[in-house]
LORO-466605 format. One record per atom (N, C-alpha, C): x, y, z; residue in three letters; atom name; residue number from 0. Coordinates in Angstrom, 1 decimal. Example, Ala and Ser with C-alpha at 12.3 -4.5 7.8 and 13.67 -1.06 7.14 Angstrom:
<zadrens>
<zadren <13.2; -5.7; 7.8>; ALA; N; 0> <zadren <12.3; -4.5; 7.8>; ALA; CA; 0> <zadren <13.2; -3.3; 7.8>; ALA; C; 0> <zadren <12.8; -2.2; 7.1>; SER; N; 1> <zadren <13.7; -1.1; 7.1>; SER; CA; 1> <zadren <12.9; 0.0; 7.9>; SER; C; 1> 
</zadrens>
This chain:
<zadrens>
<zadren <16.1; -6.6; 133.6>; MET; N; 0> <zadren <15.3; -7.8; 134.0>; MET; CA; 0> <zadren <16.1; -9.0; 133.8>; MET; C; 0> <zadren <16.0; -9.8; 134.8>; ASN; N; 1> <zadren <16.6; -11.1; 134.8>; ASN; CA; 1> <zadren <15.6; -12.2; 134.4>; ASN; C; 1> <zadren <15.8; -12.6; 133.2>; GLU; N; 2> <zadren <14.9; -13.6; 132.7>; GLU; CA; 2> <zadren <15.6; -14.9; 132.7>; GLU; C; 2> <zadren <14.9; -15.9; 133.2>; LYS; N; 3> <zadren <15.5; -17.3; 133.2>; LYS; CA; 3> <zadren <15.2; -17.9; 131.8>; LYS; C; 3> <zadren <16.3; -18.5; 131.3>; LYS; N; 4> <zadren <16.1; -19.2; 130.1>; LYS; CA; 4> <zadren <15.5; -20.6; 130.4>; LYS; C; 4> <zadren <14.6; -21.0; 129.6>; ILE; N; 5> <zadren <13.9; -22.3; 129.7>; ILE; CA; 5> <zadren <14.7; -23.2; 128.8>; ILE; C; 5> <zadren <15.1; -24.3; 129.5>; HIS; N; 6> <zadren <15.9; -25.3; 128.7>; HIS; CA; 6> <zadren <14.9; -26.3; 128.1>; HIS; C; 6> <zadren <14.8; -26.5; 126.8>; THR; N; 7> <zadren <13.9; -27.4; 126.2>; THR; CA; 7> <zadren <14.7; -28.6; 125.6>; THR; C; 7> <zadren <16.0; -28.6; 125.8>; GLU; N; 8> <zadren <16.8; -29.7; 125.3>; GLU; CA; 8> <zadren <16.5; -31.0; 126.2>; GLU; C; 8> <zadren <16.5; -32.1; 125.5>; LYS; N; 9> <zadren <16.4; -33.3; 126.3>; LYS; CA; 9> <zadren <17.7; -33.7; 126.9>; LYS; C; 9> <zadren <17.7; -34.3; 128.0>; PRO; N; 10> <zadren <18.9; -34.7; 128.6>; PRO; CA; 10> <zadren <19.5; -35.8; 127.7>; PRO; C; 10> <zadren <20.8; -35.9; 127.7>; ALA; N; 11> <zadren <21.5; -36.9; 126.9>; ALA; CA; 11> <zadren <21.0; -38.3; 127.3>; ALA; C; 11> <zadren <20.9; -39.2; 126.2>; GLU; N; 12> <zadren <20.5; -40.5; 126.4>; GLU; CA; 12> <zadren <21.6; -41.3; 127.1>; GLU; C; 12> <zadren <21.2; -42.1; 128.1>; THR; N; 13> <zadren <22.1; -42.9; 128.8>; THR; CA; 13> <zadren <22.5; -44.1; 127.9>; THR; C; 13> <zadren <23.6; -44.8; 128.1>; PRO; N; 14> <zadren <23.9; -46.0; 127.3>; PRO; CA; 14> <zadren <22.8; -47.0; 127.4>; PRO; C; 14> <zadren <22.2; -47.2; 128.5>; GLU; N; 15> <zadren <21.2; -48.2; 128.7>; GLU; CA; 15> <zadren <19.9; -47.8; 127.9>; GLU; C; 15> <zadren <19.6; -46.6; 127.9>; GLU; N; 16> <zadren <18.4; -46.1; 127.1>; GLU; CA; 16> <zadren <18.7; -46.2; 125.6>; GLU; C; 16> <zadren <19.9; -45.9; 125.2>; LYS; N; 17> <zadren <20.2; -46.0; 123.9>; LYS; CA; 17> <zadren <20.2; -47.5; 123.4>; LYS; C; 17> <zadren <20.6; -48.4; 124.2>; GLN; N; 18> <zadren <20.6; -49.8; 123.9>; GLN; CA; 18> <zadren <19.1; -50.3; 123.8>; GLN; C; 18> <zadren <18.3; -49.9; 124.7>; ARG; N; 19> <zadren <16.9; -50.2; 124.7>; ARG; CA; 19> <zadren <16.2; -49.7; 123.4>; ARG; C; 19> <zadren <16.5; -48.5; 123.1>; ARG; N; 20> <zadren <15.9; -47.9; 121.9>; ARG; CA; 20> <zadren <16.4; -48.6; 120.6>; ARG; C; 20> <zadren <17.6; -48.9; 120.5>; GLU; N; 21> <zadren <18.2; -49.6; 119.4>; GLU; CA; 21> <zadren <17.6; -51.0; 119.3>; GLU; C; 21> <zadren <17.4; -51.7; 120.4>; ASN; N; 22> <zadren <16.8; -53.0; 120.5>; ASN; CA; 22> <zadren <15.4; -53.0; 120.0>; ASN; C; 22> <zadren <14.6; -52.0; 120.4>; ALA; N; 23> <zadren <13.2; -51.8; 120.0>; ALA; CA; 23> <zadren <13.2; -51.6; 118.5>; ALA; C; 23> <zadren <14.1; -50.7; 118.0>; GLU; N; 24> <zadren <14.1; -50.5; 116.5>; GLU; CA; 24> <zadren <14.4; -51.7; 115.7>; GLU; C; 24> <zadren <15.4; -52.5; 116.2>; THR; N; 25> <zadren <15.8; -53.8; 115.6>; THR; CA; 25> <zadren <14.6; -54.7; 115.6>; THR; C; 25> <zadren <13.9; -54.9; 116.7>; ARG; N; 26> <zadren <12.8; -55.8; 116.8>; ARG; CA; 26> <zadren <11.7; -55.4; 115.8>; ARG; C; 26> <zadren <11.4; -54.1; 115.7>; GLU; N; 27> <zadren <10.4; -53.6; 114.8>; GLU; CA; 27> <zadren <10.8; -53.9; 113.3>; GLU; C; 27> <zadren <12.1; -53.6; 113.0>; ARG; N; 28> <zadren <12.6; -53.9; 111.6>; ARG; CA; 28> <zadren <12.5; -55.4; 111.3>; ARG; C; 28> <zadren <12.8; -56.2; 112.3>; LEU; N; 29> <zadren <12.8; -57.7; 112.0>; LEU; CA; 29> <zadren <11.3; -58.2; 111.9>; LEU; C; 29> <zadren <10.4; -57.6; 112.7>; LYS; N; 30> <zadren <9.0; -57.9; 112.6>; LYS; CA; 30> <zadren <8.5; -57.6; 111.2>; LYS; C; 30> <zadren <8.8; -56.4; 110.7>; LYS; N; 31> <zadren <8.4; -56.0; 109.3>; LYS; CA; 31> <zadren <9.0; -57.0; 108.3>; LYS; C; 31> <zadren <10.2; -57.3; 108.4>; GLN; N; 32> <zadren <10.9; -58.2; 107.4>; GLN; CA; 32> <zadren <10.2; -59.6; 107.5>; GLN; C; 32> <zadren <9.9; -60.1; 108.7>; ALA; N; 33> <zadren <9.2; -61.4; 108.8>; ALA; CA; 33> <zadren <7.8; -61.4; 108.2>; ALA; C; 33> <zadren <7.1; -60.3; 108.4>; GLU; N; 34> <zadren <5.8; -60.1; 107.8>; GLU; CA; 34> <zadren <5.8; -60.1; 106.3>; GLU; C; 34> <zadren <6.8; -59.4; 105.7>; GLU; N; 35> <zadren <7.0; -59.4; 104.3>; GLU; CA; 35> <zadren <7.3; -60.8; 103.8>; GLU; C; 35> <zadren <8.2; -61.5; 104.5>; GLU; N; 36> <zadren <8.5; -62.8; 104.1>; GLU; CA; 36> <zadren <7.3; -63.8; 104.1>; GLU; C; 36> <zadren <6.5; -63.7; 105.2>; ARG; N; 37> <zadren <5.3; -64.5; 105.2>; ARG; CA; 37> <zadren <4.3; -64.2; 104.1>; ARG; C; 37> <zadren <4.2; -62.9; 103.7>; LYS; N; 38> <zadren <3.4; -62.6; 102.5>; LYS; CA; 38> <zadren <3.9; -63.2; 101.2>; LYS; C; 38> <zadren <5.2; -63.2; 101.0>; LYS; N; 39> <zadren <5.8; -63.8; 99.9>; LYS; CA; 39> <zadren <5.6; -65.3; 99.8>; LYS; C; 39> <zadren <5.8; -65.9; 101.0>; VAL; N; 40> <zadren <5.6; -67.4; 101.0>; VAL; CA; 40> <zadren <4.2; -67.7; 100.8>; VAL; C; 40> <zadren <3.3; -67.0; 101.3>; LYS; N; 41> <zadren <1.8; -67.3; 101.1>; LYS; CA; 41> <zadren <1.5; -67.1; 99.6>; LYS; C; 41> <zadren <2.0; -66.1; 99.0>; GLU; N; 42> <zadren <1.8; -65.9; 97.6>; GLU; CA; 42> <zadren <2.4; -67.0; 96.8>; GLU; C; 42> <zadren <3.6; -67.4; 97.1>; ALA; N; 43> <zadren <4.2; -68.5; 96.4>; ALA; CA; 43> <zadren <3.4; -69.8; 96.5>; ALA; C; 43> <zadren <3.0; -70.1; 97.7>; LEU; N; 44> <zadren <2.2; -71.3; 97.9>; LEU; CA; 44> <zadren <0.9; -71.3; 97.2>; LEU; C; 44> <zadren <0.3; -70.1; 97.1>; GLU; N; 45> <zadren <-1.0; -70.0; 96.3>; GLU; CA; 45> <zadren <-0.7; -70.3; 94.8>; GLU; C; 45> <zadren <0.4; -69.7; 94.3>; ALA; N; 46> <zadren <0.8; -69.9; 92.9>; ALA; CA; 46> <zadren <1.1; -71.3; 92.6>; ALA; C; 46> <zadren <1.8; -72.0; 93.6>; MET; N; 47> <zadren <2.1; -73.4; 93.4>; MET; CA; 47> <zadren <0.8; -74.3; 93.4>; MET; C; 47> <zadren <-0.1; -73.9; 94.3>; ARG; N; 48> <zadren <-1.4; -74.7; 94.4>; ARG; CA; 48> <zadren <-2.2; -74.5; 93.1>; ARG; C; 48> <zadren <-2.2; -73.3; 92.6>; GLU; N; 49> <zadren <-3.0; -73.0; 91.4>; GLU; CA; 49> <zadren <-2.3; -73.5; 90.1>; GLU; C; 49> <zadren <-1.1; -73.8; 90.1>; GLY; N; 50> <zadren <-0.3; -74.3; 88.9>; GLY; CA; 50> <zadren <0.0; -73.1; 88.0>; GLY; C; 50> <zadren <0.0; -71.9; 88.4>; LYS; N; 51> <zadren <0.4; -70.8; 87.6>; LYS; CA; 51> <zadren <0.9; -69.7; 88.4>; LYS; C; 51> <zadren <1.9; -69.0; 87.8>; GLY; N; 52> <zadren <2.5; -67.9; 88.5>; GLY; CA; 52> <zadren <3.7; -67.4; 87.7>; GLY; C; 52> <zadren <4.7; -66.9; 88.5>; ARG; N; 53> <zadren <5.9; -66.3; 87.9>; ARG; CA; 53> <zadren <7.1; -66.8; 88.7>; ARG; C; 53> <zadren <8.1; -67.2; 88.0>; LEU; N; 54> <zadren <9.4; -67.6; 88.6>; LEU; CA; 54> <zadren <10.4; -66.6; 88.3>; LEU; C; 54> <zadren <10.9; -65.8; 89.3>; GLY; N; 55> <zadren <11.9; -64.9; 89.1>; GLY; CA; 55> <zadren <13.2; -65.6; 88.9>; GLY; C; 55> <zadren <14.0; -65.3; 87.8>; LEU; N; 56> <zadren <15.2; -66.1; 87.5>; LEU; CA; 56> <zadren <16.4; -65.5; 88.2>; LEU; C; 56> <zadren <17.1; -66.4; 88.8>; LYS; N; 57> <zadren <18.4; -66.0; 89.5>; LYS; CA; 57> <zadren <19.4; -65.5; 88.4>; LYS; C; 57> <zadren <19.3; -66.2; 87.3>; ASN; N; 58> <zadren <20.2; -65.9; 86.1>; ASN; CA; 58> <zadren <19.3; -65.7; 84.9>; ASN; C; 58> <zadren <19.2; -64.4; 84.5>; PRO; N; 59> <zadren <18.3; -64.1; 83.3>; PRO; CA; 59> <zadren <18.8; -64.9; 82.1>; PRO; C; 59> <zadren <17.9; -65.1; 81.2>; ILE; N; 60> <zadren <18.2; -65.8; 79.9>; ILE; CA; 60> <zadren <17.8; -64.8; 78.8>; ILE; C; 60> <zadren <18.3; -65.1; 77.6>; LEU; N; 61> <zadren <18.0; -64.2; 76.4>; LEU; CA; 61> <zadren <17.0; -64.9; 75.5>; LEU; C; 61> <zadren <16.1; -64.0; 75.0>; ALA; N; 62> <zadren <15.2; -64.4; 74.0>; ALA; CA; 62> <zadren <15.4; -63.4; 72.9>; ALA; C; 62> <zadren <16.3; -63.7; 71.9>; GLY; N; 63> <zadren <16.7; -62.8; 70.9>; GLY; CA; 63> <zadren <17.6; -61.8; 71.5>; GLY; C; 63> <zadren <17.2; -60.5; 71.5>; GLU; N; 64> <zadren <18.0; -59.4; 72.1>; GLU; CA; 64> <zadren <17.4; -59.1; 73.5>; GLU; C; 64> <zadren <16.3; -59.7; 73.9>; LYS; N; 65> <zadren <15.6; -59.3; 75.1>; LYS; CA; 65> <zadren <16.1; -60.2; 76.3>; LYS; C; 65> <zadren <16.4; -59.6; 77.4>; GLU; N; 66> <zadren <16.8; -60.3; 78.6>; GLU; CA; 66> <zadren <15.5; -60.7; 79.4>; GLU; C; 66> <zadren <15.4; -62.0; 79.7>; ILE; N; 67> <zadren <14.2; -62.4; 80.4>; ILE; CA; 67> <zadren <14.6; -62.6; 81.9>; ILE; C; 67> <zadren <14.0; -61.9; 82.8>; THR; N; 68> <zadren <14.4; -62.0; 84.2>; THR; CA; 68> <zadren <13.4; -62.8; 85.0>; THR; C; 68> <zadren <12.2; -63.2; 84.4>; GLU; N; 69> <zadren <11.3; -64.0; 85.1>; GLU; CA; 69> <zadren <10.5; -64.8; 84.0>; GLU; C; 69> <zadren <10.0; -66.0; 84.4>; LEU; N; 70> <zadren <9.2; -66.8; 83.5>; LEU; CA; 70> <zadren <7.9; -66.9; 84.1>; LEU; C; 70> <zadren <6.9; -66.5; 83.4>; ALA; N; 71> <zadren <5.5; -66.8; 83.7>; ALA; CA; 71> <zadren <5.2; -68.2; 83.3>; ALA; C; 71> <zadren <4.4; -68.9; 84.1>; TYR; N; 72> <zadren <4.1; -70.3; 83.7>; TYR; CA; 72> <zadren <2.6; -70.6; 84.1>; TYR; C; 72> <zadren <2.0; -71.5; 83.3>; ASP; N; 73> <zadren <0.6; -71.8; 83.6>; ASP; CA; 73> <zadren <0.4; -73.3; 83.2>; ASP; C; 73> <zadren <0.5; -74.2; 84.1>; PHE; N; 74> <zadren <0.3; -75.6; 83.9>; PHE; CA; 74> <zadren <-1.1; -75.9; 83.4>; PHE; C; 74> <zadren <-2.0; -75.0; 83.9>; THR; N; 75> <zadren <-3.5; -75.3; 83.6>; THR; CA; 75> <zadren <-3.8; -75.0; 82.1>; THR; C; 75> <zadren <-2.9; -74.3; 81.4>; GLU; N; 76> <zadren <-3.1; -74.1; 80.0>; GLU; CA; 76> <zadren <-2.6; -75.2; 79.1>; GLU; C; 76> <zadren <-1.9; -76.2; 79.7>; LEU; N; 77> <zadren <-1.3; -77.2; 78.9>; LEU; CA; 77> <zadren <-2.4; -78.2; 78.4>; LEU; C; 77> <zadren <-2.3; -78.6; 77.1>; THR; N; 78> <zadren <-3.2; -79.6; 76.6>; THR; CA; 78> <zadren <-2.6; -81.0; 76.8>; THR; C; 78> <zadren <-3.4; -82.0; 76.5>; GLY; N; 79> <zadren <-2.8; -83.3; 76.6>; GLY; CA; 79> <zadren <-1.6; -83.6; 75.8>; GLY; C; 79> <zadren <-1.7; -83.0; 74.6>; LEU; N; 80> <zadren <-0.6; -83.1; 73.6>; LEU; CA; 80> <zadren <0.7; -82.4; 74.2>; LEU; C; 80> <zadren <0.5; -81.2; 74.8>; ASP; N; 81> <zadren <1.6; -80.5; 75.4>; ASP; CA; 81> <zadren <2.2; -81.3; 76.5>; ASP; C; 81> <zadren <1.4; -81.9; 77.3>; TYR; N; 82> <zadren <1.9; -82.7; 78.4>; TYR; CA; 82> <zadren <2.7; -83.9; 77.9>; TYR; C; 82> <zadren <2.2; -84.6; 76.9>; THR; N; 83> <zadren <2.9; -85.8; 76.4>; THR; CA; 83> <zadren <4.2; -85.4; 75.7>; THR; C; 83> <zadren <4.2; -84.3; 75.0>; GLU; N; 84> <zadren <5.4; -83.8; 74.3>; GLU; CA; 84> <zadren <6.5; -83.5; 75.3>; GLU; C; 84> <zadren <6.1; -82.8; 76.4>; ALA; N; 85> <zadren <7.0; -82.5; 77.4>; ALA; CA; 85> <zadren <7.5; -83.7; 78.1>; ALA; C; 85> <zadren <6.7; -84.7; 78.4>; MET; N; 86> <zadren <7.1; -85.9; 79.1>; MET; CA; 86> <zadren <8.0; -86.7; 78.2>; MET; C; 86> <zadren <7.6; -86.8; 76.9>; ASP; N; 87> <zadren <8.5; -87.6; 76.0>; ASP; CA; 87> <zadren <9.8; -86.9; 75.8>; ASP; C; 87> <zadren <9.8; -85.6; 75.7>; ALA; N; 88> <zadren <11.1; -84.9; 75.5>; ALA; CA; 88> <zadren <12.0; -85.1; 76.7>; ALA; C; 88> <zadren <11.5; -85.3; 77.9>; GLY; N; 89> <zadren <12.3; -85.5; 79.0>; GLY; CA; 89> <zadren <12.5; -87.0; 79.4>; GLY; C; 89> <zadren <12.0; -87.9; 78.6>; ALA; N; 90> <zadren <12.0; -89.3; 78.9>; ALA; CA; 90> <zadren <13.5; -89.8; 78.9>; ALA; C; 90> <zadren <13.7; -90.9; 79.6>; GLY; N; 91> <zadren <15.0; -91.5; 79.7>; GLY; CA; 91> <zadren <15.4; -92.2; 78.3>; GLY; C; 91> <zadren <16.5; -92.9; 78.4>; ILE; N; 92> <zadren <17.0; -93.6; 77.2>; ILE; CA; 92> <zadren <16.0; -94.5; 76.6>; ILE; C; 92> <zadren <15.9; -94.3; 75.2>; GLY; N; 93> <zadren <14.9; -95.2; 74.5>; GLY; CA; 93> <zadren <13.5; -94.6; 74.6>; GLY; C; 93> <zadren <13.3; -93.4; 75.2>; GLY; N; 94> <zadren <12.0; -92.8; 75.2>; GLY; CA; 94> <zadren <11.0; -93.4; 76.2>; GLY; C; 94> <zadren <11.5; -94.3; 77.1>; ARG; N; 95> <zadren <10.6; -95.0; 78.0>; ARG; CA; 95> <zadren <10.4; -94.1; 79.3>; ARG; C; 95> <zadren <9.2; -94.0; 79.7>; ASN; N; 96> <zadren <9.0; -93.3; 81.0>; ASN; CA; 96> <zadren <9.1; -94.2; 82.1>; ASN; C; 96> <zadren <9.5; -93.7; 83.2>; VAL; N; 97> <zadren <9.6; -94.5; 84.5>; VAL; CA; 97> <zadren <8.4; -94.0; 85.3>; VAL; C; 97> <zadren <8.0; -94.9; 86.3>; PRO; N; 98> <zadren <6.9; -94.4; 87.1>; PRO; CA; 98> <zadren <7.2; -93.1; 87.8>; PRO; C; 98> <zadren <6.3; -92.2; 87.9>; GLY; N; 99> <zadren <6.5; -90.9; 88.4>; GLY; CA; 99> <zadren <7.1; -90.0; 87.4>; GLY; C; 99> <zadren <7.9; -89.0; 87.8>; MET; N; 100> <zadren <8.4; -88.1; 86.9>; MET; CA; 100> <zadren <9.9; -87.8; 87.2>; MET; C; 100> <zadren <10.8; -87.9; 86.2>; GLY; N; 101> <zadren <12.2; -87.6; 86.4>; GLY; CA; 101> <zadren <12.5; -86.2; 86.3>; GLY; C; 101> <zadren <13.7; -85.8; 86.6>; TYR; N; 102> <zadren <14.1; -84.4; 86.5>; TYR; CA; 102> <zadren <14.0; -83.8; 85.1>; TYR; C; 102> <zadren <14.4; -84.6; 84.1>; ARG; N; 103> <zadren <14.3; -84.1; 82.7>; ARG; CA; 103> <zadren <12.9; -83.8; 82.4>; ARG; C; 103> <zadren <12.0; -84.8; 82.8>; GLN; N; 104> <zadren <10.6; -84.6; 82.5>; GLN; CA; 104> <zadren <10.0; -83.4; 83.2>; GLN; C; 104> <zadren <10.4; -83.2; 84.5>; GLY; N; 105> <zadren <10.0; -82.1; 85.2>; GLY; CA; 105> <zadren <10.4; -80.8; 84.6>; GLY; C; 105> <zadren <11.7; -80.7; 84.2>; LEU; N; 106> <zadren <12.1; -79.5; 83.5>; LEU; CA; 106> <zadren <11.4; -79.3; 82.2>; LEU; C; 106> <zadren <11.2; -80.3; 81.4>; SER; N; 107> <zadren <10.5; -80.2; 80.2>; SER; CA; 107> <zadren <9.0; -79.7; 80.4>; SER; C; 107> <zadren <8.4; -80.3; 81.4>; LEU; N; 108> <zadren <7.0; -79.9; 81.7>; LEU; CA; 108> <zadren <7.0; -78.4; 82.1>; LEU; C; 108> <zadren <7.9; -78.0; 83.0>; PHE; N; 109> <zadren <7.9; -76.6; 83.4>; PHE; CA; 109> <zadren <8.2; -75.7; 82.2>; PHE; C; 109> <zadren <9.2; -76.1; 81.4>; ALA; N; 110> <zadren <9.5; -75.3; 80.2>; ALA; CA; 110> <zadren <8.3; -75.2; 79.2>; ALA; C; 110> <zadren <7.6; -76.2; 79.1>; LYS; N; 111> <zadren <6.4; -76.2; 78.2>; LYS; CA; 111> <zadren <5.4; -75.2; 78.8>; LYS; C; 111> <zadren <5.1; -75.3; 80.1>; ALA; N; 112> <zadren <4.2; -74.4; 80.7>; ALA; CA; 112> <zadren <4.6; -72.9; 80.6>; ALA; C; 112> <zadren <6.0; -72.7; 80.8>; ALA; N; 113> <zadren <6.5; -71.4; 80.7>; ALA; CA; 113> <zadren <6.5; -70.8; 79.2>; ALA; C; 113> <zadren <6.7; -71.7; 78.3>; SER; N; 114> <zadren <6.7; -71.3; 76.9>; SER; CA; 114> <zadren <5.3; -70.8; 76.4>; SER; C; 114> <zadren <4.3; -71.3; 77.1>; LYS; N; 115> <zadren <2.9; -70.9; 76.8>; LYS; CA; 115> <zadren <2.7; -69.4; 77.2>; LYS; C; 115> <zadren <3.5; -68.9; 78.1>; CYS; N; 116> <zadren <3.3; -67.6; 78.7>; CYS; CA; 116> <zadren <4.4; -66.6; 78.3>; CYS; C; 116> <zadren <5.5; -67.1; 77.7>; THR; N; 117> <zadren <6.6; -66.3; 77.4>; THR; CA; 117> <zadren <6.9; -66.2; 75.9>; THR; C; 117> <zadren <6.6; -65.0; 75.4>; GLU; N; 118> <zadren <6.8; -64.7; 74.0>; GLU; CA; 118> <zadren <8.3; -64.8; 73.6>; GLU; C; 118> <zadren <8.6; -65.5; 72.5>; GLY; N; 119> <zadren <9.9; -65.6; 72.0>; GLY; CA; 119> <zadren <10.7; -66.8; 72.5>; GLY; C; 119> <zadren <10.2; -67.6; 73.4>; LEU; N; 120> <zadren <10.9; -68.8; 73.9>; LEU; CA; 120> <zadren <10.0; -70.0; 73.7>; LEU; C; 120> <zadren <10.5; -71.1; 73.2>; ASP; N; 121> <zadren <9.8; -72.3; 73.2>; ASP; CA; 121> <zadren <10.4; -73.2; 74.3>; ASP; C; 121> <zadren <9.8; -74.4; 74.4>; MET; N; 122> <zadren <10.3; -75.3; 75.5>; MET; CA; 122> <zadren <11.8; -75.6; 75.4>; MET; C; 122> <zadren <12.3; -75.9; 74.1>; ASN; N; 123> <zadren <13.7; -76.2; 74.0>; ASN; CA; 123> <zadren <14.6; -75.1; 74.3>; ASN; C; 123> <zadren <14.2; -73.8; 74.0>; ASP; N; 124> <zadren <14.9; -72.7; 74.4>; ASP; CA; 124> <zadren <15.1; -72.6; 75.9>; ASP; C; 124> <zadren <14.0; -72.8; 76.6>; ILE; N; 125> <zadren <14.1; -72.6; 78.0>; ILE; CA; 125> <zadren <14.9; -73.7; 78.6>; ILE; C; 125> <zadren <14.7; -75.0; 78.2>; VAL; N; 126> <zadren <15.5; -76.1; 78.7>; VAL; CA; 126> <zadren <17.0; -75.9; 78.5>; VAL; C; 126> <zadren <17.3; -75.4; 77.4>; SER; N; 127> <zadren <18.8; -75.3; 77.1>; SER; CA; 127> <zadren <19.4; -74.0; 77.7>; SER; C; 127> <zadren <18.6; -73.0; 78.1>; ARG; N; 128> <zadren <19.2; -71.7; 78.5>; ARG; CA; 128> <zadren <19.0; -71.5; 80.0>; ARG; C; 128> <zadren <18.1; -72.2; 80.7>; ILE; N; 129> <zadren <17.9; -71.9; 82.1>; ILE; CA; 129> <zadren <19.0; -72.4; 82.9>; ILE; C; 129> <zadren <19.4; -71.7; 84.0>; SER; N; 130> <zadren <20.5; -72.1; 84.9>; SER; CA; 130> <zadren <20.0; -73.3; 85.8>; SER; C; 130> <zadren <21.0; -73.9; 86.3>; ALA; N; 131> <zadren <20.7; -75.1; 87.2>; ALA; CA; 131> <zadren <19.8; -74.7; 88.4>; ALA; C; 131> <zadren <20.2; -73.5; 89.0>; ALA; N; 132> <zadren <19.4; -73.1; 90.2>; ALA; CA; 132> <zadren <17.9; -72.8; 89.8>; ALA; C; 132> <zadren <17.7; -72.1; 88.7>; ASP; N; 133> <zadren <16.4; -71.9; 88.2>; ASP; CA; 133> <zadren <15.7; -73.1; 87.7>; ASP; C; 133> <zadren <16.4; -74.0; 87.1>; ALA; N; 134> <zadren <15.8; -75.3; 86.7>; ALA; CA; 134> <zadren <15.3; -76.1; 87.8>; ALA; C; 134> <zadren <16.1; -76.1; 88.9>; ALA; N; 135> <zadren <15.7; -76.8; 90.1>; ALA; CA; 135> <zadren <14.3; -76.3; 90.6>; ALA; C; 135> <zadren <14.1; -75.0; 90.6>; GLU; N; 136> <zadren <12.8; -74.5; 91.0>; GLU; CA; 136> <zadren <11.7; -74.9; 90.0>; GLU; C; 136> <zadren <12.0; -74.8; 88.8>; GLY; N; 137> <zadren <11.0; -75.2; 87.7>; GLY; CA; 137> <zadren <10.6; -76.7; 87.9>; GLY; C; 137> <zadren <11.6; -77.5; 88.1>; VAL; N; 138> <zadren <11.3; -79.0; 88.3>; VAL; CA; 138> <zadren <10.5; -79.2; 89.5>; VAL; C; 138> <zadren <10.7; -78.4; 90.6>; GLU; N; 139> <zadren <9.9; -78.5; 91.8>; GLU; CA; 139> <zadren <8.5; -78.1; 91.5>; GLU; C; 139> <zadren <8.3; -77.0; 90.8>; LEU; N; 140> <zadren <6.9; -76.6; 90.4>; LEU; CA; 140> <zadren <6.2; -77.6; 89.6>; LEU; C; 140> <zadren <6.9; -78.2; 88.6>; ALA; N; 141> <zadren <6.3; -79.2; 87.8>; ALA; CA; 141> <zadren <6.0; -80.5; 88.6>; ALA; C; 141> <zadren <6.9; -80.9; 89.5>; SER; N; 142> <zadren <6.6; -82.0; 90.3>; SER; CA; 142> <zadren <5.4; -81.9; 91.2>; SER; C; 142> <zadren <5.3; -80.7; 91.7>; LEU; N; 143> <zadren <4.1; -80.4; 92.6>; LEU; CA; 143> <zadren <2.8; -80.5; 91.7>; LEU; C; 143> <zadren <2.8; -79.8; 90.6>; PHE; N; 144> <zadren <1.7; -79.9; 89.7>; PHE; CA; 144> <zadren <1.3; -81.3; 89.3>; PHE; C; 144> <zadren <2.4; -82.1; 88.9>; PHE; N; 145> <zadren <2.2; -83.4; 88.5>; PHE; CA; 145> <zadren <1.5; -84.3; 89.6>; PHE; C; 145> <zadren <2.1; -84.1; 90.8>; SER; N; 146> <zadren <1.5; -84.9; 92.0>; SER; CA; 146> <zadren <0.1; -84.5; 92.3>; SER; C; 146> <zadren <-0.1; -83.2; 92.3>; GLU; N; 147> <zadren <-1.5; -82.7; 92.6>; GLU; CA; 147> <zadren <-2.5; -83.1; 91.6>; GLU; C; 147> <zadren <-2.1; -83.1; 90.3>; SER; N; 148> <zadren <-3.0; -83.5; 89.2>; SER; CA; 148> <zadren <-3.3; -85.0; 89.3>; SER; C; 148> <zadren <-2.3; -85.8; 89.6>; ILE; N; 149> <zadren <-2.6; -87.3; 89.8>; ILE; CA; 149> <zadren <-3.6; -87.5; 90.9>; ILE; C; 149> <zadren <-3.3; -86.9; 92.1>; GLN; N; 150> <zadren <-4.2; -87.1; 93.2>; GLN; CA; 150> <zadren <-5.6; -86.6; 92.9>; GLN; C; 150> <zadren <-5.8; -85.4; 92.3>; ALA; N; 151> <zadren <-7.1; -84.9; 92.0>; ALA; CA; 151> <zadren <-7.8; -85.8; 90.9>; ALA; C; 151> <zadren <-7.0; -86.3; 90.0>; GLY; N; 152> <zadren <-7.6; -87.1; 88.9>; GLY; CA; 152> <zadren <-8.1; -88.4; 89.5>; GLY; C; 152> <zadren <-7.4; -89.0; 90.5>; ARG; N; 153> <zadren <-7.9; -90.3; 91.0>; ARG; CA; 153> <zadren <-9.2; -90.1; 91.7>; ARG; C; 153> <zadren <-9.5; -88.9; 92.2>; LYS; N; 154> <zadren <-10.8; -88.7; 92.8>; LYS; CA; 154> <zadren <-12.0; -88.6; 91.8>; LYS; C; 154> <zadren <-11.6; -88.5; 90.5>; ARG; N; 155> <zadren <-12.6; -88.4; 89.5>; ARG; CA; 155> <zadren <-12.9; -89.7; 88.8>; ARG; C; 155> <zadren <-12.2; -90.7; 89.2>; ILE; N; 156> <zadren <-12.3; -92.1; 88.6>; ILE; CA; 156> <zadren <-13.3; -92.9; 89.4>; ILE; C; 156> <zadren <-14.2; -93.6; 88.7>; SER; N; 157> <zadren <-15.2; -94.4; 89.4>; SER; CA; 157> <zadren <-15.4; -95.7; 88.6>; SER; C; 157> <zadren <-16.1; -96.6; 89.2>; LYS; N; 158> <zadren <-16.4; -97.9; 88.5>; LYS; CA; 158> <zadren <-17.5; -97.8; 87.5>; LYS; C; 158> <zadren <-18.4; -96.8; 87.7>; LYS; N; 159> <zadren <-19.6; -96.7; 86.8>; LYS; CA; 159> <zadren <-19.3; -95.9; 85.6>; LYS; C; 159> 
</zadrens>
């Protein structure tokens, strides 16, 4: 008997089909990456708005023998004394504050908020060990908290 063999193999992909398939795969991969990035940005903005979160360190720091790769921070846990200590520690020459907040004050305020959440490190440890890149992020977080607090506070002031 002569039986015909049934071919189930797909014909070879043409260069144009291959290019279309690769382009579709690339678009899908980029779409997933963009969605993941949007989620991270949304989470970061929420943490910044709430004044608490975690800062992943570009350059880890040591607390004793332990390597710290991220600093939790919570500005809402700071007391008035914590705030003034941080602001005084970062004040300019002669201990005088300038209107607004300087970089040293921002770093000190961030370090104080992080030391509240990070066992084994105090404000001075963080200020002296944190890298410039990580310090810049901490200053930005403190500046945002400072600005938001001032604006919110002004809404609570009245003549009566």
